[in-house]
C-alpha positions as CSV (number, residue, x, y, z in Angstrom):
1,M,15.0,1.3,-28.9
2,A,15.5,0.8,-32.6
3,D,12.8,-0.8,-34.7
4,A,13.2,-4.4,-33.8
5,A,11.0,-7.0,-35.3
6,I,10.9,-10.6,-36.4
7,G,11.5,-10.2,-40.1
8,R,11.7,-13.8,-41.3
9,P,8.9,-16.3,-41.6
10,V,7.7,-17.7,-38.3
11,A,7.9,-21.2,-39.8
12,A,11.7,-20.9,-39.7
13,L,11.6,-20.1,-36.0
14,G,8.4,-21.9,-35.0
15,G,9.9,-24.6,-33.0
16,Y,12.1,-22.2,-31.1
17,L,9.2,-19.8,-30.4
18,H,6.8,-22.5,-29.3
19,S,9.5,-23.9,-27.0
20,L,10.3,-20.5,-25.5
21,A,6.7,-19.5,-25.0
22,A,5.8,-22.8,-23.3
23,A,8.9,-22.6,-21.0
24,Q,8.1,-19.0,-19.9
25,R,4.3,-19.0,-19.8
26,W,3.9,-19.7,-16.1
27,L,4.7,-17.7,-13.0
28,P,7.6,-19.4,-11.2
29,L,6.1,-20.8,-7.9
30,P,7.6,-23.0,-5.2
31,P,7.2,-26.8,-5.7
32,D,4.5,-27.1,-3.0
33,A,2.1,-24.7,-4.7
34,C,-1.0,-26.6,-5.8
35,F,-1.9,-24.5,-8.8
36,Q,-0.4,-22.7,-11.7
37,L,-0.8,-19.0,-12.7
38,A,-0.3,-17.7,-16.2
39,L,2.4,-15.0,-16.2
40,P,0.4,-12.5,-18.3
41,A,-2.6,-12.8,-16.0
42,V,-0.8,-11.8,-12.8
43,L,2.2,-9.8,-14.0
44,I,2.4,-6.1,-13.0
45,D,4.8,-3.7,-14.6
46,L,7.8,-2.6,-12.5
47,S,9.1,0.9,-12.2
48,T,12.7,1.9,-12.9
49,Q,14.9,4.8,-12.0
50,A,18.0,5.9,-13.9
51,L,21.4,5.7,-12.1
52,R,23.2,7.7,-14.8
53,T,21.4,9.4,-17.7
54,P,22.1,11.9,-20.4
55,A,21.7,15.5,-19.5
56,R,19.7,16.1,-22.7
57,G,17.4,14.1,-24.9
58,P,14.3,12.1,-24.3
59,L,15.9,10.0,-21.5
60,A,17.1,13.0,-19.5
61,V,15.9,12.8,-15.9
62,P,14.9,15.9,-14.0
63,G,17.1,16.6,-10.9
64,G,20.4,15.4,-12.3
65,P,22.0,12.0,-12.8
66,K,20.1,10.4,-9.9
67,G,16.8,12.2,-10.5
68,R,13.6,10.8,-9.1
69,A,11.6,10.4,-12.3
70,T,10.5,6.8,-12.9
71,L,9.7,4.9,-16.1
72,L,7.8,1.6,-16.3
73,A,10.2,-1.2,-17.2
74,R,8.5,-2.5,-20.3
75,D,8.2,1.0,-21.7
76,L,11.9,1.6,-20.9
77,V,12.9,-1.5,-22.7
78,A,10.8,-0.7,-25.8
79,E,11.4,3.0,-26.1
80,G,14.7,3.6,-24.2
81,P,18.3,3.0,-24.9
82,T,19.1,-0.1,-27.0
83,R,21.4,-1.4,-24.3
84,L,20.1,-1.5,-20.7
85,C,21.5,-2.8,-17.5
86,L,18.7,-3.2,-14.8
87,S,19.9,-3.9,-11.3
88,A,18.0,-4.6,-8.1
89,E,18.3,-6.6,-4.9
90,A,17.4,-10.3,-4.9
91,G,13.7,-11.0,-5.2
92,A,12.9,-7.6,-6.9
93,G,11.5,-9.3,-10.1
94,K,14.5,-9.0,-12.5
95,S,14.3,-12.6,-13.8
96,V,10.5,-12.6,-14.1
97,L,10.7,-9.3,-16.0
98,L,12.9,-11.0,-18.6
99,R,10.8,-14.1,-18.7
100,S,7.7,-12.0,-19.3
101,L,9.3,-10.0,-22.1
102,A,10.5,-13.3,-23.8
103,Y,7.1,-14.9,-23.4
104,A,5.1,-11.9,-24.7
105,C,7.3,-11.5,-27.8
106,A,7.2,-15.2,-28.6
107,A,3.5,-15.6,-28.0
108,A,2.7,-12.5,-30.1
109,A,4.8,-13.8,-33.0
110,L,2.9,-17.0,-32.8
111,G,-0.4,-15.2,-33.2
112,E,-1.7,-14.7,-29.7
113,P,-3.7,-11.4,-29.3
114,A,-1.1,-8.8,-28.5
115,E,-3.5,-6.8,-26.3
116,L,-3.7,-9.8,-23.9
117,L,0.1,-10.0,-23.5
118,P,2.5,-7.9,-21.3
119,L,3.8,-6.3,-24.5
120,P,4.8,-2.7,-24.9
121,E,2.3,-1.0,-27.3
122,S,4.9,-0.1,-29.8
123,W,5.8,-3.8,-30.3
124,R,2.3,-5.1,-30.8
125,A,2.4,-5.0,-34.6
126,R,5.9,-6.4,-35.0
127,P,7.4,-7.9,-31.9
128,P,11.2,-8.4,-31.7
129,L,12.6,-11.9,-31.7
130,P,13.4,-12.7,-28.1
131,I,16.7,-14.4,-27.1
132,L,16.6,-15.3,-23.4
133,L,20.0,-16.2,-22.0
134,P,21.2,-17.3,-18.6
135,A,24.5,-15.9,-17.3
136,P,27.5,-17.3,-19.2
137,S,29.8,-19.9,-17.6
138,P,33.3,-18.8,-16.9
139,A,35.5,-18.8,-20.1
140,E,32.5,-20.2,-22.1
141,P,32.7,-19.2,-25.8
142,W,29.8,-17.0,-26.7
143,K,28.5,-19.3,-29.5
144,A,28.4,-22.2,-27.0
145,W,26.7,-20.0,-24.5
146,L,24.0,-19.2,-27.0
147,Q,23.5,-22.7,-28.2
148,R,23.4,-24.0,-24.6
149,A,20.8,-21.4,-23.6
150,L,18.4,-21.6,-26.5
151,P,15.5,-24.1,-26.2
152,S,14.9,-26.7,-28.9
153,I,18.3,-26.0,-30.5
154,H,20.3,-29.2,-30.7
155,S,22.4,-28.7,-33.8
156,E,24.1,-26.0,-35.8
157,A,21.4,-26.3,-38.5
158,Q,18.7,-25.6,-36.0
159,A,20.6,-22.6,-34.6
160,Q,21.2,-21.1,-38.0
161,P,17.9,-19.1,-38.4
162,I,18.5,-17.5,-34.9
163,F,22.1,-16.6,-35.7
164,E,21.0,-15.1,-39.0
165,A,18.3,-13.0,-37.2
166,L,21.0,-11.8,-34.8
167,A,23.3,-10.9,-37.7
168,E,20.5,-8.9,-39.3
169,G,19.6,-7.1,-36.0
170,G,16.1,-6.7,-34.7
171,C,16.4,-9.2,-31.8
172,L,15.8,-8.6,-28.1
173,V,18.7,-10.2,-26.2
174,L,17.8,-10.7,-22.5
175,V,20.7,-11.7,-20.3
176,D,19.8,-12.9,-16.8
177,C,22.8,-12.5,-14.4
178,A,20.6,-12.3,-11.3
179,D,22.4,-15.1,-9.5
180,V,26.0,-14.3,-10.4
181,P,28.2,-11.2,-10.1
182,V,27.5,-9.1,-13.2
183,A,31.2,-8.2,-13.5
184,A,32.0,-11.9,-14.2
185,C,29.7,-11.7,-17.3
186,V,31.5,-8.8,-18.9
187,P,34.0,-10.7,-21.2
188,A,31.3,-12.9,-22.8
189,L,28.8,-10.0,-23.0
190,A,31.5,-7.9,-24.7
191,E,32.0,-10.6,-27.3
192,L,28.3,-10.9,-27.9
193,V,27.8,-7.2,-28.3
194,A,30.8,-7.0,-30.6
195,A,29.4,-9.8,-32.8
196,Y,25.8,-8.7,-32.8
197,G,25.7,-5.0,-31.8
198,R,22.7,-4.1,-34.0
199,N,20.4,-5.9,-31.6
200,C,18.8,-4.6,-28.4
201,F,20.3,-5.9,-25.1
202,V,18.9,-6.0,-21.6
203,V,21.1,-7.3,-18.8
204,V,19.8,-7.8,-15.3
205,G,21.8,-8.4,-12.1
206,R,22.0,-7.5,-8.4
207,E,24.4,-4.8,-9.1
208,P,25.0,-2.6,-12.2
209,L,27.8,-3.4,-14.7
210,P,31.1,-1.9,-13.6
211,E,30.9,1.8,-14.6
212,S,33.9,1.6,-17.0
213,A,32.7,-1.6,-18.7
214,G,29.1,-0.3,-18.9
215,E,30.2,2.9,-20.6
216,A,32.6,1.1,-22.9
217,L,29.8,-1.3,-24.0
218,G,27.2,1.5,-24.2
219,F,24.9,0.2,-21.4
220,A,22.6,2.7,-19.7
221,P,22.3,1.8,-16.0
222,Y,18.9,1.7,-14.3
223,R,17.5,0.2,-11.2
224,L,14.2,-1.6,-10.5
225,C,12.2,0.1,-7.8
226,K,10.4,-1.7,-5.0
227,L,6.6,-2.1,-5.3
228,D,4.5,0.7,-4.0
229,L,1.1,0.1,-2.4
230,A,-0.8,0.6,-5.6
231,Q,1.3,-2.0,-7.4
232,I,0.9,-4.4,-4.4
233,D,-2.9,-3.9,-4.5
234,S,-2.8,-4.5,-8.3
235,C,-0.8,-7.8,-7.9
236,I,-3.2,-9.1,-5.2
237,G,-6.2,-8.2,-7.3
238,R,-4.8,-10.0,-10.4
239,W,-3.8,-13.0,-8.3
240,T,-7.3,-13.2,-6.7
241,E,-9.1,-12.8,-10.1
242,E,-7.0,-15.5,-11.7
243,L,-7.6,-18.0,-8.9
244,S,-11.3,-17.1,-8.8
245,R,-11.9,-18.0,-12.5
246,S,-12.8,-21.6,-11.8
247,E,-14.7,-21.1,-8.5
248,G,-18.4,-20.5,-7.9
249,S,-19.7,-17.1,-7.1
250,A,-19.9,-17.7,-3.3
251,L,-16.3,-18.9,-3.2
252,E,-15.2,-16.0,-5.5
253,E,-16.8,-13.4,-3.2
254,A,-15.2,-15.0,-0.1
255,R,-11.8,-15.0,-1.8
256,K,-12.2,-11.3,-2.8
257,A,-13.1,-10.4,0.8
258,R,-10.0,-12.2,2.0
259,A,-7.9,-10.3,-0.5
260,I,-9.3,-7.0,0.8
261,C,-8.3,-8.1,4.3
262,L,-4.8,-8.9,3.1
263,Q,-4.4,-5.6,1.3
264,A,-5.5,-3.8,4.5
265,A,-3.2,-5.9,6.7
266,I,-0.2,-5.0,4.5
267,R,-1.1,-1.3,4.9
268,A,-1.3,-1.7,8.7
269,S,1.9,-3.7,9.2
270,D,5.4,-2.3,8.6
271,E,6.7,-5.9,8.3
272,L,4.2,-7.1,5.8
273,R,4.5,-3.9,3.8
274,D,8.3,-4.4,3.6
275,L,7.8,-8.1,2.6
276,A,5.3,-7.1,-0.1
277,S,7.6,-4.5,-1.6
278,L,9.6,-7.2,-3.4
279,P,7.8,-9.4,-5.9
280,A,9.4,-12.6,-4.8
281,T,8.4,-12.2,-1.2
282,L,5.0,-10.8,-2.1
283,V,4.4,-14.2,-3.9
284,E,5.4,-16.0,-0.8
285,L,3.1,-13.8,1.3
286,L,0.2,-14.6,-1.1
287,L,0.9,-18.3,-0.9
288,A,0.9,-18.1,2.9
289,H,-2.4,-16.3,2.8
290,E,-3.7,-18.9,0.3
291,R,-2.7,-21.7,2.8
292,G,-4.8,-20.0,5.5
293,L,-2.0,-18.4,7.5
294,E,-3.5,-15.5,9.6
295,L,-1.4,-12.5,8.8
296,P,0.2,-10.6,10.4
297,R,-0.3,-12.7,13.6
298,Q,1.3,-15.9,12.1
299,R,4.0,-14.1,10.1
300,H,6.7,-16.0,12.1
301,K,5.7,-19.1,10.2
302,L,6.2,-17.3,6.9
303,Y,9.6,-16.0,8.1
304,A,10.6,-19.6,9.0
305,R,9.8,-20.6,5.4
306,L,11.7,-17.7,4.0
307,A,14.7,-17.9,6.4
308,G,16.5,-20.5,4.3
309,R,16.2,-18.6,1.1
310,S,19.4,-16.8,0.1
311,H,17.5,-13.7,-1.0
312,S,15.7,-13.4,2.3
313,Q,18.6,-13.7,4.7
314,P,19.4,-10.4,6.5
315,D,22.9,-9.3,5.7
316,R,23.9,-8.8,9.3
317,P,24.9,-10.8,12.4
318,L,22.0,-12.6,14.0
319,L,22.3,-10.6,17.3
320,A,24.2,-7.4,16.9
321,E,24.3,-4.5,19.3
322,R,22.0,-2.4,17.1
323,A,18.3,-3.2,17.1
324,P,17.0,-5.0,14.0
325,D,14.9,-1.9,13.2
326,E,18.1,0.2,13.0
327,A,20.1,-2.1,10.8
328,S,20.2,-2.0,7.1
329,A,18.6,-5.4,6.6
330,T,17.1,-6.3,3.3
331,Q,13.8,-7.2,5.0
332,L,12.6,-5.7,8.3
333,G,10.5,-8.6,9.4
334,L,13.2,-11.2,8.6
335,S,15.8,-9.1,10.4
336,R,13.6,-9.2,13.5
337,Y,12.9,-12.9,13.1
338,A,16.6,-13.7,12.9
339,A,17.3,-11.6,16.0
340,A,14.4,-13.4,17.8
341,Q,15.8,-16.8,17.0
342,A,19.2,-15.8,18.3
343,L,17.6,-14.4,21.5
344,I,15.7,-17.5,22.5
345,A,18.9,-19.6,22.0
346,R,20.7,-17.6,24.7
347,A,21.1,-19.1,28.1
348,N,20.5,-15.7,29.8
349,L,17.2,-15.1,27.9
350,A,15.5,-13.0,30.6
351,E,18.6,-10.7,31.0
352,Q,18.8,-10.3,27.2
353,V,15.1,-9.4,26.9
354,L,15.0,-7.0,29.9
355,G,18.2,-5.3,28.7
356,R,16.5,-4.4,25.5
357,A,12.9,-3.9,26.7
358,A,13.3,-0.1,27.2
359,Q,14.3,0.3,23.5
360,P,11.2,0.5,21.3
361,A,13.4,-0.4,18.2
362,W,13.8,-3.9,19.7
363,H,10.1,-4.5,20.4
364,G,9.4,-6.1,17.1
365,A,12.0,-8.7,17.5
366,L,11.1,-9.3,21.2
367,R,7.4,-9.8,20.3
368,L,8.5,-12.4,17.8
369,A,10.7,-14.0,20.4
370,A,7.7,-14.5,22.6
371,T,5.8,-16.2,19.8
372,L,8.7,-18.5,19.1
373,L,8.9,-19.4,22.8
374,A,5.2,-20.2,22.9
375,D,5.4,-22.3,19.7
376,S,8.3,-24.3,21.2
377,G,6.4,-25.0,24.4
378,R,8.5,-22.8,26.6
379,L,5.5,-21.2,28.3
380,D,7.1,-21.1,31.8
381,E,10.0,-19.0,30.6
382,L,7.6,-16.8,28.7
383,Q,5.4,-16.3,31.8
384,G,8.5,-15.4,33.8
385,L,9.4,-12.8,31.2
386,L,6.0,-11.3,31.3
387,H,5.9,-11.1,35.1
388,A,9.3,-9.4,35.1
389,L,8.0,-6.8,32.6
390,L,4.9,-6.0,34.6
391,E,6.6,-5.7,38.0
392,P,5.7,-2.4,39.7
393,P,6.3,0.4,39.3
394,P,5.0,0.3,35.7
395,Q,7.3,1.5,33.0
396,P,5.6,2.5,29.8
397,A,8.1,0.7,27.4
398,Y,7.8,-2.5,29.5
399,T,4.0,-2.2,29.6
400,L,3.8,-1.8,25.8
401,L,6.2,-4.7,25.2
402,A,4.3,-7.1,27.5
403,A,1.0,-6.1,25.8
404,G,2.5,-6.6,22.4
405,M,3.7,-10.0,23.4
406,L,0.3,-11.0,24.7
407,V,-1.4,-9.8,21.5
408,E,0.9,-12.0,19.4
409,L,-0.2,-14.9,21.6
410,H,-3.8,-14.9,20.4
411,D,-4.8,-11.8,22.5
412,G,-3.3,-13.2,25.7
413,Q,-5.2,-16.5,25.8
414,P,-2.3,-18.5,27.3
415,F,-2.0,-16.1,30.3
416,P,-5.6,-14.8,31.2
417,A,-4.5,-14.0,34.8
418,L,-2.2,-11.3,33.5
419,L,-4.8,-9.4,31.5
420,P,-6.7,-7.4,34.2
421,S,-3.6,-5.7,35.6
422,L,-2.1,-5.2,32.1
423,R,-5.3,-3.6,30.9
424,Q,-5.3,-1.3,33.8
425,Q,-1.7,-0.3,33.2
426,L,-2.6,0.5,29.5
427,V,-5.5,2.7,30.6
428,E,-3.3,4.6,33.0
429,L,-0.6,5.0,30.3
430,L,-3.1,6.9,28.2
431,H,-3.1,9.6,30.8
432,L,0.7,9.9,31.2
433,S,3.0,12.5,29.7
434,V,4.4,10.1,27.1
435,P,4.8,10.7,23.4
436,R,1.5,10.6,21.4
437,A,2.8,7.6,19.4
438,E,3.1,5.6,22.6
439,R,-0.5,6.5,23.7
440,I,-1.8,5.5,20.2
441,T,0.1,2.1,20.5
442,A,-1.3,1.6,24.1
443,G,-4.9,2.3,22.8
444,L,-4.5,-0.1,20.0
445,L,-3.1,-2.9,22.2
446,L,-5.9,-2.2,24.7
447,G,-8.5,-2.8,22.0
448,L,-6.9,-6.1,21.1
449,L,-6.7,-7.3,24.7
450,G,-10.2,-6.2,25.7
451,D,-10.7,-2.6,26.4
452,P,-12.6,-2.3,29.8
453,R,-13.9,1.1,28.7
454,C,-15.9,-0.5,25.8
455,M,-17.3,-3.6,27.6
456,A,-20.6,-2.1,28.9
457,L,-23.7,-2.1,26.7
458,L,-24.1,1.7,27.2
459,P,-21.1,3.7,26.0
460,D,-19.7,6.0,28.7
461,T,-21.4,9.4,28.8
462,V,-21.0,12.8,30.6
463,E,-23.6,15.1,32.0
464,I,-24.4,18.4,30.3
465,A,-26.3,20.6,32.7
466,A,-29.5,22.5,31.6
467,G,-29.0,26.1,30.7
468,P,-28.0,28.5,28.0
469,F,-24.8,28.5,25.9
470,L,-23.5,30.7,23.1
471,L,-24.0,29.1,19.7
472,G,-21.9,30.2,16.7
473,D,-19.6,33.1,16.2
474,D,-20.2,36.8,15.3
475,H,-16.9,36.8,13.4
476,P,-17.1,33.5,11.6
477,A,-14.5,32.1,9.2
478,Y,-17.4,30.9,7.1
479,E,-20.8,32.5,7.0
480,D,-22.7,29.3,8.1
481,E,-20.9,29.5,11.5
482,G,-22.8,32.6,12.5
483,P,-24.3,34.7,13.8
484,A,-23.7,34.1,17.5
485,S,-26.8,33.7,19.7
486,F,-27.7,32.3,23.1
487,Q,-29.7,29.1,23.0
488,E,-31.4,27.4,26.0
489,L,-31.0,23.6,26.2
490,P,-32.4,21.1,28.7
491,A,-30.0,18.7,30.5
492,Y,-28.8,15.7,28.5
493,R,-25.9,13.2,28.5
494,I,-23.4,12.9,25.6
495,G,-21.0,10.2,24.8
496,R,-17.6,10.6,26.4
497,H,-16.1,9.2,23.2
498,P,-17.4,8.4,19.7
499,V,-19.0,5.0,19.4
500,T,-16.2,2.4,19.1
501,N,-16.0,-0.7,16.9
502,A,-16.4,-2.9,20.0
503,E,-19.7,-1.1,20.9
504,Y,-21.0,-1.1,17.3
505,G,-20.0,-4.7,17.0
506,R,-22.6,-5.7,19.6
507,F,-25.3,-4.1,17.5
508,L,-24.1,-6.1,14.5
509,A,-24.0,-9.3,16.5
510,A,-27.6,-8.8,17.5
511,N,-28.6,-8.0,13.9
512,P,-26.5,-10.3,11.7
513,A,-28.4,-9.4,8.6
514,Y,-27.5,-5.7,9.0
515,P,-24.8,-4.5,6.5
516,R,-21.4,-4.0,8.0
517,P,-19.7,-0.6,7.7
518,Y,-17.5,-0.2,4.7
519,Y,-14.2,-0.3,6.6
520,W,-15.2,-3.0,9.0
521,L,-12.5,-5.4,7.8
522,D,-9.8,-2.8,7.3
523,P,-7.1,-3.2,10.0
524,A,-6.3,0.5,9.7
525,H,-9.7,1.3,11.1
526,N,-11.2,-1.7,12.7
527,N,-9.4,-2.0,16.1
528,P,-12.1,-2.5,18.7
529,S,-11.0,0.7,20.5
530,Q,-11.1,2.9,17.4
531,P,-14.2,4.8,16.5
532,V,-16.4,3.0,14.1
533,V,-16.1,4.6,10.7
534,G,-17.7,4.1,7.2
535,V,-21.2,4.5,8.7
536,T,-24.1,6.4,7.2
537,W,-26.5,8.6,9.0
538,H,-29.0,5.8,8.8
539,D,-26.5,3.3,10.3
540,A,-25.9,5.7,13.3
541,C,-29.7,6.1,13.8
542,A,-30.2,2.4,13.6
543,Y,-27.6,1.8,16.3
544,C,-29.2,4.4,18.6
545,A,-32.7,2.9,18.1
546,W,-31.4,-0.6,18.9
547,L,-29.5,0.7,22.0
548,S,-32.6,2.5,23.2
549,Q,-34.6,-0.7,22.9
550,Q,-32.0,-2.7,24.8
551,L,-31.6,-0.3,27.6
552,A,-35.3,0.2,28.0
553,A,-35.8,-3.5,28.2
554,L,-33.2,-3.7,31.0
555,G,-34.8,-0.7,32.8
556,E,-31.6,1.3,32.5
557,L,-32.9,4.2,30.4
558,P,-34.2,7.2,32.3
559,T,-37.9,8.0,31.8
560,Q,-38.9,10.1,28.8
561,T,-35.4,9.8,27.3
562,I,-34.0,7.9,24.3
563,V,-30.6,7.2,22.8
564,R,-30.2,9.3,19.7
565,L,-27.8,11.4,17.7
566,P,-27.0,14.8,19.2
567,H,-28.6,17.9,17.7
568,E,-25.8,20.1,16.5
569,F,-26.6,22.7,19.2
570,E,-26.1,19.9,21.8
571,W,-22.9,18.9,20.2
572,E,-21.5,22.5,20.1
573,K,-22.4,23.2,23.7
574,A,-20.6,20.0,24.9
575,A,-17.6,20.9,22.8
576,S,-17.2,24.7,23.5
577,W,-19.1,26.1,26.4
578,D,-17.5,26.9,29.8
579,P,-20.4,27.7,32.2
580,E,-18.0,28.7,35.0
581,R,-16.4,31.5,33.1
582,W,-19.5,32.1,31.0
583,E,-17.2,31.8,28.0
584,K,-17.3,30.1,24.6
585,R,-14.1,28.3,23.7
586,R,-12.7,28.3,20.2
587,F,-11.2,24.8,20.8
588,P,-12.5,22.4,23.4
589,W,-9.5,23.1,25.7
590,G,-9.4,26.9,25.3
591,Q,-8.7,29.7,22.9
592,T,-5.3,28.8,21.5
593,W,-4.5,26.0,19.0
594,D,-2.3,23.2,20.3
595,S,-1.7,20.3,17.9
596,S,-0.8,17.9,20.8
597,R,-4.4,18.1,22.0
598,A,-6.2,16.7,18.9
599,N,-5.7,14.1,16.2
600,T,-5.5,16.2,13.1
601,A,-3.2,16.5,10.1
602,D,-1.2,19.0,12.1
603,E,1.9,17.0,13.3
604,R,0.0,13.7,13.2
605,G,2.1,10.5,13.1
606,N,1.6,7.6,10.8
607,W,-1.7,6.5,12.3
608,T,-5.2,7.2,11.1
609,T,-8.1,7.3,13.6
610,A,-6.8,7.1,17.1
611,P,-8.2,4.8,19.7
612,I,-10.5,6.6,22.2
613,G,-8.9,8.5,25.0
614,C,-5.5,9.1,23.4
615,Y,-5.7,12.9,23.7
616,P,-6.6,13.4,27.4
617,N,-5.3,17.0,27.3
618,G,-7.9,17.9,24.6
619,L,-11.1,17.6,26.7
620,S,-13.8,20.3,26.8
621,F,-15.1,21.7,30.1
622,Y,-17.7,18.9,30.4
623,G,-15.2,16.1,29.8
624,P,-15.9,14.5,26.4
625,H,-12.9,13.4,24.3
626,D,-12.1,14.1,20.7
627,M,-14.6,16.8,20.1
628,I,-12.0,18.2,17.7
629,G,-10.1,15.9,15.3
630,N,-10.0,12.1,14.9
631,V,-13.4,11.6,13.3
632,W,-16.2,13.7,11.9
633,E,-19.5,13.0,13.7
634,W,-23.0,12.7,12.4
635,T,-25.6,14.9,14.1
636,A,-29.4,14.7,14.0
637,S,-29.6,18.2,12.4
638,E,-30.4,18.9,8.8
639,Y,-28.1,21.5,7.4
640,G,-29.5,25.0,7.5
641,S,-28.8,28.6,8.5
642,Y,-28.6,29.7,12.2
643,P,-31.2,31.8,13.9
644,G,-30.8,35.4,12.9
645,A,-28.7,34.7,9.8
646,R,-28.8,37.4,7.1
647,K,-28.9,34.8,4.4
648,R,-31.4,31.9,5.0
649,F,-30.7,28.5,3.6
650,Y,-31.9,24.9,4.2
651,E,-30.7,21.6,2.6
652,P,-33.3,18.8,3.4
653,N,-31.9,15.3,3.9
654,T,-28.4,16.6,4.2
655,Y,-27.1,16.3,7.8
656,V,-24.5,18.4,9.7
657,L,-21.2,16.9,10.5
658,R,-19.1,18.2,13.4
659,G,-15.7,17.8,14.9
660,S,-13.3,17.6,12.0
661,S,-11.0,14.5,11.6
662,Y,-7.5,13.2,11.6
663,Q,-7.1,14.5,8.0
664,S,-8.3,18.0,8.9
665,L,-6.1,21.0,8.7
666,A,-5.7,23.1,11.9
667,S,-7.4,26.0,10.1
668,N,-10.7,24.0,10.1
669,A,-10.4,22.3,13.4
670,R,-12.5,24.4,15.7
671,C,-15.7,24.0,17.7
672,T,-17.9,26.1,15.3
673,Y,-16.8,24.5,12.0
674,R,-19.7,22.8,10.1
675,S,-19.7,20.3,7.3
676,R,-22.5,18.2,5.9
677,L,-23.3,15.1,3.8
678,P,-26.4,13.4,2.5
679,A,-27.7,10.7,4.9
680,D,-26.6,7.7,2.8
681,Y,-22.9,8.8,2.5
682,W,-20.1,7.2,4.4
683,R,-16.4,8.1,4.8
684,H,-13.3,6.6,6.3
685,H,-13.2,9.3,8.9
686,L,-16.9,9.6,9.7
687,S,-18.4,8.3,12.9
688,F,-20.9,9.4,15.6
689,R,-21.5,9.7,19.3
690,I,-24.7,9.3,21.2
691,V,-26.8,11.4,23.5
692,I,-29.3,10.3,26.1
693,A,-32.0,13.0,26.0
694,Q,-35.6,13.7,25.4
695,P,-36.8,13.0,21.8
696,R,-36.6,16.0,19.5
């Protein structure tokens, strides 16, 4: 961009600049919003990608004319071509970008500190004069267009300083064609560029300028990108900080905690993530959250609000043959909502639902349909649908759909009689030869509906008989995994699974002052049937001590035993030893790696920690699950060398971790692999399991 700056005294333009800054200072919010937010405080910069760029020069994009390199929008406007056309779908932030640029330039010229404004660094000393224009009316002369558009300009005399500035060059002309076809603006735009071509121009619209017109007028076409998760998090953080300024510390902390929950919910929900990727619908999502809407559970109320907005309507028939998830809708959740509305309006509702129930791509819309039925009081119809889905023999897709519907309905509260049989079907599904993703989904739904495997005070355990086993490896991948030696252990019991959030939650409920794990509020990790993560070694020991006390008081703890963390020798025996073959297994199931038997980075889907029991073909000889993959597990053992090691070492207060995690590579997912951390560390993939054994 050429050197563009306000070169005339501010006094000559003061009225115009004040009026422009006042008009553009606030973030546009719906009329029912009960607060205002200053645009500079909450604005995040948008990313852009070139549609056609020069092959050489500073704006050349690697990878050809549609390369993947991105530039921040404000930097592109300041440093890029002097004529830009930025296109994006409705709601992508085009108009707000122009408003923010106009406000920042006007406010800086009026003396506001440039570092507090959304202003490119190269403009901070001498900002350009901003000219913010709506789209021209058909056949409107360009002078009339300018005079109509400029605030506080009511006469030719008042307009004169602005026209003089345009004639000299050094203005930033911002043309907002977001609500009209850009092609219709070409004649007036061409006249304006011909008259004042020495200025910088930025045009925004839903589509780029026609290629021939864009090239003839010298406009470089770029598109605005959707928000990524980092930008979404930044926007939520700025929004929260701005709203917290006038609140007391207690309310401020509560608001920040709710913001963290929203950020996590967006990460965990494909529908919310899709909504949040556009600035306009992210604002609506934030407003819904501010009004107390529980997301994602009550997202249908947000969709109802958005459905009448033109930028939110799915560009497709309400009930097409293709599933909403397969259609090229602007918004995934809104597409599902539109299909759900159309479904519940059909006279043959049960036939429509059952005809689609076997197609997972329809499940999102069908779950929303169940919510809409419940909200409209049609519980008898909904109950009939659920009974039809659960009729024997169970079908995995039907079971998952019915469970998903009940989760949408406040964890099945309207139909408690259906829950026992549905829970049992979900438990049985975990042992079927179905795709891993379906088992993960079943486990998550089971956790939300009340997992019977996690309801007892004592987590399920398996017996490890007394006797020797082979520790370590004589040909270790890492020196600390050897040498191999036989070790004698007394009998003990070890957790069939790592301790779950549901089980750890009972400890927290009994000790309300005890700190919650770091990821306790994160929907990606806090399903009741997922292993608890974010716990330190001290947290794990505190849980074990509490559970020992509870079981002893109930008379359910065998004499001379306690609940504690496993010694790493106990852990390795349970994971790797086959006493029938007198053989040590490299992996819990055998000697050959198989990615389908463990939740690791090798061929993992889009989940993080898996609910317990989702890899039933990955058991060791003794029967515990997830001894490899899913979560690292604390042990009671400080990190040190094995008996007989050539090189002796010992790290006090650093405890051994075993098992690897969902992020581990297959090369490190084996029964002998050792890691370690100091006792006060926590991680998003770090958990523990218990043993019932003699004190050590």
